[in-house]
BAFI-918129 format. One line per field, with one value per residue (C-alpha): residue number from 1; x, y, z. Coordinates in nm, 4 decimals. Example, Ala and Ser with C-alpha at 12.3 -4.5 7.8 and 13.67 -1.06 7.14 Angstrom:
pos: 1; 2;
px: 1.2300; 1.3670;
py: -0.4500; -0.1060;
pz: 0.7800; 0.7140;
//
This chain:
pos: 1; 2; 3; 4; 5; 6; 7; 8; 9; 10; 11; 12; 13; 14; 15; 16; 17; 18; 19; 20; 21; 22; 23; 24; 25; 26; 27; 28; 29; 30; 31; 32; 33; 34; 35; 36; 37; 38; 39; 40; 41; 42; 43; 44; 45; 46; 47; 48; 49; 50; 51; 52; 53; 54; 55; 56; 57; 58; 59; 60; 61; 62; 63; 64; 65; 66; 67; 68; 69; 70; 71; 72; 73; 74; 75; 76; 77; 78; 79; 80; 81; 82; 83; 84; 85; 86; 87; 88; 89; 90; 91; 92; 93; 94; 95; 96; 97; 98; 99; 100; 101; 102; 103; 104; 105; 106; 107; 108; 109; 110; 111; 112; 113; 114; 115; 116; 117; 118; 119; 120; 121; 122; 123; 124; 125; 126; 127; 128; 129; 130; 131; 132; 133; 134; 135; 136; 137; 138; 139; 140; 141; 142; 143; 144; 145; 146; 147; 148; 149; 150; 151; 152; 153; 154; 155; 156; 157; 158; 159; 160; 161; 162; 163; 164; 165; 166; 167; 168; 169; 170; 171; 172; 173; 174; 175; 176; 177; 178; 179; 180; 181; 182; 183; 184; 185; 186; 187; 188; 189; 190; 191; 192; 193; 194; 195; 196; 197; 198; 199; 200; 201; 202; 203; 204; 205; 206; 207; 208; 209; 210; 211; 212; 213; 214; 215; 216; 217; 218; 219; 220; 221; 222; 223; 224; 225; 226; 227; 228; 229; 230; 231; 232; 233; 234; 235; 236; 237; 238; 239; 240; 241; 242; 243; 244; 245; 246; 247; 248; 249; 250; 251; 252; 253; 254; 255; 256; 257; 258; 259; 260; 261; 262; 263; 264; 265; 266; 267; 268; 269; 270; 271; 272; 273; 274; 275; 276; 277; 278; 279; 280; 281; 282; 283; 284; 285; 286; 287; 288; 289; 290; 291; 292; 293; 294; 295; 296; 297; 298; 299; 300; 301; 302; 303; 304; 305; 306; 307; 308; 309; 310; 311; 312; 313; 314; 315; 316; 317; 318; 319; 320; 321; 322; 323; 324; 325; 326; 327; 328; 329; 330; 331; 332; 333; 334; 335; 336; 337; 338; 339; 340; 341; 342; 343; 344; 345; 346; 347; 348; 349; 350; 351; 352; 353; 354; 355; 356; 357; 358; 359; 360; 361; 362; 363; 364; 365; 366; 367; 368; 369; 370; 371; 372; 373; 374; 375; 376; 377; 378; 379; 380; 381; 382; 383; 384; 385; 386; 387; 388; 389; 390; 391; 392; 393; 394; 395; 396; 397; 398; 399; 400; 401; 402; 403; 404; 405; 406; 407; 408; 409; 410; 411; 412; 413; 414; 415; 416;
px: -17.7217; -17.5196; -17.2850; -16.9904; -17.1185; -17.1782; -16.8234; -16.6784; -16.8741; -16.7462; -16.3885; -16.4020; -16.5497; -16.2876; -16.0012; -16.1189; -16.0975; -15.7420; -15.5947; -15.8832; -15.8375; -15.4719; -15.5762; -15.8233; -15.5483; -15.3395; -15.6314; -15.6680; -15.3021; -15.3386; -15.6474; -15.5023; -15.1925; -15.4106; -15.6066; -15.2876; -15.1306; -15.4410; -15.4337; -15.0668; -15.1052; -15.3773; -15.1774; -15.4656; -15.4400; -15.6490; -15.7991; -15.9797; -16.1987; -16.3475; -16.7264; -16.8692; -17.1962; -17.3995; -17.3195; -16.9937; -16.7893; -16.4249; -16.4898; -16.1414; -16.2506; -16.5265; -16.3166; -16.0114; -16.2294; -16.3714; -16.0238; -15.9204; -16.2177; -16.1297; -15.7727; -15.8768; -16.1249; -15.8917; -16.1299; -16.1245; -16.3679; -16.5929; -16.8954; -16.8933; -17.1606; -17.3263; -17.6425; -17.6833; -17.9193; -17.8742; -17.7538; -18.0915; -18.0678; -17.7187; -17.8409; -18.1454; -17.9229; -17.7028; -17.9919; -18.1672; -17.8357; -17.7460; -18.0794; -18.3059; -18.6652; -18.6728; -18.3689; -18.3852; -18.2275; -18.1116; -18.0890; -17.8131; -17.8131; -18.1827; -18.4379; -18.2715; -18.2870; -18.6415; -18.6086; -18.5163; -18.8449; -19.0249; -18.7391; -18.7701; -19.1488; -19.2081; -19.4123; -19.5307; -19.7813; -19.8051; -19.7040; -19.3897; -19.1412; -19.0140; -18.8019; -19.1109; -19.3019; -19.0206; -19.0544; -18.7492; -18.7926; -18.6780; -18.5494; -18.4456; -18.1975; -18.2313; -17.9329; -17.8575; -17.7022; -17.6415; -17.4352; -17.4896; -17.6463; -17.4060; -17.5599; -17.9044; -17.7578; -17.5864; -17.9125; -18.0910; -17.8291; -17.9400; -18.2152; -18.0583; -18.2482; -18.0455; -17.8098; -17.7237; -17.6549; -17.7021; -17.5237; -17.5803; -17.2647; -17.4265; -17.6898; -17.9603; -18.2474; -18.1604; -18.0138; -17.7214; -17.3503; -17.2470; -17.0880; -16.7102; -16.5129; -16.3488; -16.6865; -16.8133; -16.5041; -16.5638; -16.9241; -16.8178; -16.5617; -16.8206; -17.0784; -16.8289; -16.7185; -17.0792; -17.1981; -16.9224; -17.1897; -17.3553; -17.2629; -17.1948; -17.3081; -17.2401; -17.4364; -17.1280; -17.3077; -17.1621; -16.8662; -16.6069; -16.2676; -16.3779; -16.1465; -15.8175; -15.9751; -16.3005; -16.5229; -16.3927; -16.0380; -16.1558; -16.3493; -16.6885; -16.7826; -16.9353; -16.9881; -17.2271; -17.2563; -17.3394; -17.1034; -17.2810; -17.1778; -16.8212; -16.6351; -16.7537; -16.5688; -16.8461; -16.7749; -16.9324; -17.2678; -17.4456; -17.3790; -17.3176; -17.0734; -17.0411; -16.7041; -16.6212; -16.5729; -16.5594; -16.8353; -17.0727; -17.0002; -17.0647; -17.4038; -17.4968; -17.3677; -17.5994; -17.8867; -17.7844; -17.7895; -17.8875; -17.7577; -17.5005; -17.4072; -17.3229; -17.0569; -16.9474; -17.1883; -17.2753; -17.1667; -17.1637; -17.1850; -17.0919; -16.7301; -16.5538; -16.3306; -16.5521; -16.5620; -16.1828; -16.1205; -16.3894; -16.2323; -15.8911; -16.0318; -16.2525; -16.0123; -15.9665; -16.3336; -16.4434; -16.1915; -16.3352; -16.6885; -16.5932; -16.4260; -16.7469; -16.9549; -16.7277; -16.7552; -17.1349; -17.1276; -16.9079; -17.1232; -17.4558; -17.3091; -17.2083; -17.5656; -17.6982; -17.8374; -17.7740; -17.5632; -17.4496; -17.1632; -17.0118; -16.7406; -16.4612; -16.6175; -16.4716; -16.6528; -16.7375; -16.9447; -16.9976; -17.3391; -17.3990; -17.7239; -17.8614; -18.1579; -18.3859; -18.6884; -18.9028; -19.0321; -19.0066; -18.6379; -18.5683; -18.7355; -18.5559; -18.2219; -18.2752; -18.3914; -18.0765; -17.8606; -18.0519; -18.0157; -17.6360; -17.6139; -17.4433; -17.7415; -18.1064; -18.0255; -18.3492; -18.5614; -18.7353; -18.7576; -19.0716; -19.1627; -19.3341; -19.4409; -19.1320; -19.1605; -19.0016; -19.0257; -19.2744; -19.3004; -19.2958; -18.9336; -18.7614; -18.4488; -18.2045; -17.9735; -17.8530; -17.5989; -17.4199; -17.5014; -17.8694; -17.9093; -17.5353; -17.4967; -17.1182; -17.2042; -17.3430; -17.7021; -17.9430; -18.2575; -18.4922; -18.8169; -19.0700; -19.1166; -19.0291; -18.7733; -18.7113; -18.3544; -18.1778; -17.9172; -17.6436; -17.3897; -17.1278; -16.9477; -16.6944; -16.4947; -16.4787; -16.5115; -16.8553; -16.9733; -16.8613; -17.0300; -17.3506; -17.3417; -17.3213; -17.6365; -17.8144; -17.7452; -17.8575; -18.1769; -18.2619; -18.1888; -18.4004; -18.6952; -18.6540; -18.5587; -18.2100;
py: 2.9941; 3.0556; 3.3512; 3.1133; 2.9774; 3.3286; 3.4405; 3.1222; 3.1876; 3.5459; 3.4373; 3.1778; 3.4237; 3.6878; 3.4403; 3.3481; 3.7161; 3.7911; 3.8175; 4.0279; 4.2633; 4.3123; 4.4130; 4.6638; 4.8175; 4.8721; 5.0537; 5.2628; 5.3670; 5.4696; 5.6787; 5.8327; 5.9424; 6.1173; 6.2955; 6.4029; 6.5306; 6.7419; 6.8873; 6.9748; 7.1219; 7.3581; 7.4608; 7.3841; 7.5952; 7.6621; 7.9692; 7.7419; 7.6118; 7.9536; 8.0008; 8.2606; 8.4528; 8.6485; 8.6069; 8.4223; 8.6113; 8.5054; 8.2129; 8.0558; 7.7435; 7.6669; 7.7400; 7.5426; 7.2420; 7.2464; 7.2591; 6.9646; 6.7591; 6.8412; 6.7211; 6.3999; 6.3106; 6.4113; 6.6827; 7.0383; 7.1639; 7.0771; 7.2126; 7.1075; 7.2721; 7.2215; 7.3643; 7.0496; 6.8583; 6.4991; 6.2731; 6.3013; 6.6805; 6.6694; 6.4452; 6.6636; 6.9719; 6.8100; 6.6976; 7.0334; 7.2088; 7.0085; 6.9438; 7.1889; 7.1633; 6.9311; 6.7315; 6.3637; 6.2018; 5.8450; 5.6190; 5.3867; 5.1501; 5.0708; 5.2157; 5.4705; 5.4760; 5.5137; 5.8765; 5.9910; 5.8710; 6.1820; 6.4042; 6.2605; 6.2598; 5.8854; 5.9022; 6.1688; 6.4492; 6.6856; 7.0447; 6.9755; 7.0734; 6.7390; 6.7093; 6.5880; 6.9043; 7.1075; 6.9182; 6.6986; 6.3468; 6.0191; 5.6950; 5.3897; 5.1240; 4.8269; 4.6233; 4.2987; 4.0220; 4.2775; 4.4953; 4.8034; 4.6957; 4.8967; 4.8199; 4.9239; 5.2363; 5.3401; 5.2801; 5.5146; 5.7800; 5.7924; 6.0206; 6.3659; 6.4943; 6.2669; 6.4937; 6.3186; 5.9517; 5.8807; 5.5792; 5.4556; 5.3032; 5.1416; 4.8699; 5.0784; 4.8494; 4.5938; 4.2456; 4.3141; 4.3791; 4.7414; 4.8809; 4.8848; 5.2014; 5.0339; 4.9500; 5.3037; 5.4271; 5.1871; 5.3027; 5.6680; 5.6046; 5.4325; 5.7087; 5.9811; 5.7981; 5.7788; 6.1175; 6.3571; 6.6086; 6.3753; 6.4117; 6.0965; 6.1576; 5.9088; 5.8729; 5.7987; 5.7526; 5.4760; 5.4263; 5.6884; 5.5485; 5.1849; 5.1476; 5.3202; 5.5326; 5.7216; 5.7310; 6.0786; 5.9399; 5.7177; 5.9610; 6.0149; 6.3822; 6.4493; 6.2526; 6.3323; 6.2250; 6.3007; 6.4174; 6.2135; 5.9035; 5.7992; 6.1278; 6.2828; 6.0188; 6.0089; 6.3671; 6.5899; 6.6982; 6.7607; 6.8465; 6.7095; 6.7426; 6.7490; 6.6974; 6.7082; 6.9305; 7.2978; 7.4032; 7.1408; 7.2234; 7.5922; 7.5133; 7.3218; 7.6035; 7.8443; 7.6094; 7.5931; 7.9720; 8.1704; 8.2562; 8.5314; 8.4413; 8.0708; 7.9484; 8.2894; 8.2932; 8.0543; 8.0934; 7.8407; 7.9497; 7.6068; 7.6219; 7.3728; 7.1754; 6.8647; 6.8576; 6.8717; 6.6234; 6.3875; 6.3900; 6.3236; 6.0178; 5.8973; 5.6457; 5.4670; 5.4815; 5.3479; 5.0640; 4.9737; 4.9786; 4.7496; 4.5067; 4.5034; 4.4346; 4.1443; 4.0034; 4.0193; 3.8447; 3.5661; 3.5158; 3.4983; 3.2771; 3.0297; 3.0467; 2.9470; 3.2825; 3.4320; 3.7481; 4.0000; 4.0581; 3.7390; 3.7602; 3.7180; 3.9174; 4.2471; 4.5503; 4.8924; 5.0257; 4.9767; 4.8081; 4.4481; 4.2867; 3.9856; 3.7911; 3.6780; 3.5485; 3.6305; 3.9706; 3.8780; 3.7870; 4.1059; 4.3244; 4.1405; 4.1927; 4.5690; 4.5810; 4.3963; 4.6580; 4.9346; 4.7675; 4.7586; 5.1285; 5.3912; 5.6270; 5.5319; 5.1704; 5.1600; 5.2352; 4.9607; 5.0479; 4.9469; 4.9687; 5.2935; 5.4813; 5.6971; 5.9922; 5.9217; 5.5415; 5.3129; 5.0489; 5.0649; 5.0975; 4.9973; 5.1874; 5.1187; 5.4158; 5.4860; 5.7354; 6.0405; 6.2305; 6.1788; 5.9479; 5.9118; 5.5868; 5.5785; 5.4996; 5.1504; 5.1347; 4.8955; 4.9500; 4.7739; 4.8076; 4.5545; 4.3647; 4.0133; 3.8581; 4.0648; 4.1813; 4.3733; 4.6332; 4.6957; 4.9696; 5.1671; 5.1184; 5.3682; 5.0782; 4.7072; 4.6508; 4.8124; 4.6047; 4.2855; 4.3900; 4.4624; 4.1272; 3.9524; 4.1365; 4.0630; 3.6904; 3.6898; 3.8792; 3.6423; 3.3421; 3.4744; 3.5174; 3.1622; 3.2854; 3.1392;
pz: -8.4284; -8.1124; -8.0618; -8.0905; -8.4220; -8.5505; -8.4717; -8.6226; -8.9434; -8.9622; -8.8874; -9.1627; -9.4133; -9.3340; -9.3782; -9.7267; -9.8283; -9.7139; -10.0637; -10.1924; -9.8978; -9.9933; -10.3453; -10.2010; -9.9904; -10.3036; -10.4662; -10.1526; -10.1719; -10.5373; -10.4676; -10.1545; -10.3445; -10.6025; -10.3277; -10.1512; -10.4727; -10.5380; -10.1846; -10.2176; -10.5655; -10.4406; -10.1292; -9.8941; -9.5788; -9.2691; -9.4370; -9.6813; -9.3971; -9.3140; -9.3342; -9.5708; -9.5914; -9.8414; -10.2085; -10.1468; -10.4043; -10.3910; -10.1557; -10.1464; -9.9610; -10.2089; -10.5163; -10.4012; -10.3143; -10.6665; -10.8203; -10.6015; -10.7220; -11.0819; -11.0277; -10.8528; -11.1267; -11.4108; -11.5329; -11.6582; -11.3975; -11.1037; -10.9227; -10.5548; -10.3410; -10.0022; -10.1610; -10.3728; -10.1463; -10.2663; -10.5426; -10.7156; -10.6961; -10.8507; -11.1329; -11.1980; -11.1983; -11.4614; -11.6814; -11.6728; -11.7296; -12.0398; -12.2104; -12.3931; -12.5208; -12.8191; -12.7049; -12.6111; -12.3080; -12.3759; -12.0683; -12.1859; -11.8885; -11.8662; -11.6285; -11.4021; -11.0238; -10.8896; -10.7758; -11.1291; -11.2761; -11.1516; -11.2719; -11.6223; -11.6151; -11.6269; -11.3073; -11.0669; -11.0727; -11.3664; -11.3101; -11.1080; -11.3796; -11.5114; -11.8247; -12.0051; -11.9162; -12.0699; -12.3958; -12.3472; -12.4818; -12.3343; -12.4842; -12.2857; -12.3940; -12.1632; -12.0532; -12.2317; -12.0243; -11.7464; -11.9795; -12.1936; -12.5232; -12.7348; -13.0771; -12.9505; -12.7895; -13.1117; -13.2962; -13.0542; -13.1280; -13.4918; -13.3658; -13.4167; -13.1124; -12.8805; -12.6871; -12.3588; -12.2840; -11.9129; -11.7651; -11.4107; -11.2690; -10.9673; -10.9674; -10.7989; -10.6986; -10.9679; -10.9508; -11.1840; -11.1713; -11.1479; -11.4616; -11.4441; -11.5037; -11.8031; -11.9567; -11.9054; -12.0892; -12.3769; -12.4099; -12.4039; -12.6753; -12.8965; -12.8399; -12.9262; -13.2391; -13.3603; -13.2310; -13.1150; -13.0137; -12.7610; -12.3935; -12.1899; -11.8334; -11.5521; -11.2311; -11.0217; -10.6878; -10.4681; -10.7044; -10.6156; -10.5033; -10.5340; -10.8345; -10.9105; -11.1845; -11.2336; -11.5460; -11.6324; -11.6557; -11.9405; -12.1576; -11.9953; -12.0292; -11.6884; -11.3664; -11.0842; -10.7238; -10.3619; -10.0889; -9.8215; -10.0124; -10.0946; -10.1544; -9.8278; -9.6275; -9.3668; -9.2562; -9.5218; -9.3751; -9.7077; -10.0702; -10.4161; -10.7028; -11.0806; -11.2528; -11.6214; -11.9229; -11.8326; -12.0750; -11.9372; -11.5734; -11.6468; -11.7992; -11.4842; -11.2631; -11.4442; -11.3674; -11.0003; -10.9627; -11.2723; -11.6200; -11.5989; -11.2419; -11.2585; -11.0209; -10.8925; -10.5987; -10.3203; -9.9598; -9.6770; -9.3167; -9.1851; -9.3027; -9.5281; -9.2924; -9.2911; -9.6715; -9.6965; -9.4170; -9.5461; -9.8932; -9.7365; -9.5567; -9.8429; -10.0068; -9.6725; -9.5741; -9.9131; -9.8857; -9.5446; -9.6866; -9.9755; -9.7351; -9.5321; -9.8420; -9.9347; -9.5841; -9.6006; -9.9382; -9.8035; -9.4920; -9.6725; -9.9448; -9.6763; -9.5455; -9.8889; -10.0058; -10.3473; -10.3380; -10.5971; -10.6393; -10.5067; -10.2418; -10.4982; -10.7828; -10.9099; -10.7704; -10.9058; -10.6162; -10.2429; -10.2670; -10.1653; -10.2770; -10.0869; -10.2182; -9.9348; -10.1336; -9.8305; -9.7133; -9.3440; -9.3793; -9.5723; -9.3096; -9.0266; -9.2039; -9.2247; -8.8644; -8.7558; -8.9292; -8.7490; -8.4098; -8.4636; -8.5532; -8.3370; -8.3768; -8.3171; -8.2376; -8.0359; -8.3451; -8.5437; -8.9152; -9.1027; -9.4741; -9.5800; -9.8911; -9.9317; -10.1755; -10.5121; -10.4877; -10.6595; -10.3831; -10.0030; -9.8922; -9.5698; -9.4716; -9.1907; -9.1430; -8.7922; -8.9205; -8.7818; -9.1026; -9.1779; -9.4772; -9.5389; -9.7286; -9.6909; -9.3292; -9.2811; -9.3994; -9.5663; -9.7657; -10.0017; -10.1894; -10.0625; -10.3855; -10.5002; -10.4941; -10.1785; -10.2250; -9.9510; -10.0462; -9.7917; -9.8393; -9.6547; -9.3278; -9.1956; -9.0523; -9.1236; -8.7478; -8.7510; -9.0483; -8.8795; -8.5532; -8.7454; -8.9255; -8.5878; -8.4805; -8.8092; -8.7804; -8.4168; -8.5027; -8.7895; -8.5680; -8.2795; -8.5149; -8.6467; -8.9946; -9.0117;
//
């Protein structure tokens, strides 16, 4: 494929998406208005950016940021901390905060993301402090036709030990549609009708600001995510968040620090300006990332590959799955993304046994913030049918530039 043919293919794909792009821009405006209203309501000022040290008592920047998150997500409370190292850490914090020995965690959307298997105790070495080691049980309700099997989930809730239903909004490393915000709300409503005492927890990673509402607007009790994904807007250097009912957030805060101290401590020497500015930019950045995902879907559809979601399908996260059916094509795709990155473009990613994953994984992530998947990245487990997962993109221009390089790289290797 020549450079001229590549550009013509991208031009054609982008033209077919013009109406869908307009709809995304309307969603962006709705989300941006909610962010702005939260900033204004909390009277954000330069003093909120100041770094703090020691215990962090009375940290105005930290506390105001948490109130802003609570407003944006329509919640009573929020825990937003740089000390939360990743999305997996945030999810583990929530699970350990809410569950007690003898309780049962119910995975209501099938097998959770690979890195949670060790947290739950499904895999991994003994003695590392999994839920299983603490006497917390686990039940899994697999998806049916790519949707929550609500009758089976309600049946699982007949076990009085069931205390938390965990729902994963995004597809993870699965060939399925992401769960819509509306569907998550329906499931939460059904769970609460059957068992008012059961907490509905949503792994919200990759989903924030893709739609004009969040799961907590529609009845989910608590949602969890990473700040180096969507809500960090590409600027937050680290961190994670939990938003939801005040009593649940407080339990998790006591797990983060200690009982009796909870959310009252926690300083950050780096200052909070990048967290505030990243959140301000997040609705626009997420909209750009979704446009890039749609463009990738349209391009690879025209090339005859299966994609999920399709270019015109509704979306609930920023992830684009592309089914290559060939490990060499999958690896070349990820390498092409890396070669088109602003950072480490000279590096060639290769599959490796990454901690927490059950198969060798290849990751392309030439990002300004290490591992930030709101920046353009691609990764995949090396297992049949060899599906690549692309996500992020701070600008549509970068995603398009990267797709040109991917197509050229595949063509040069005789794989296109």
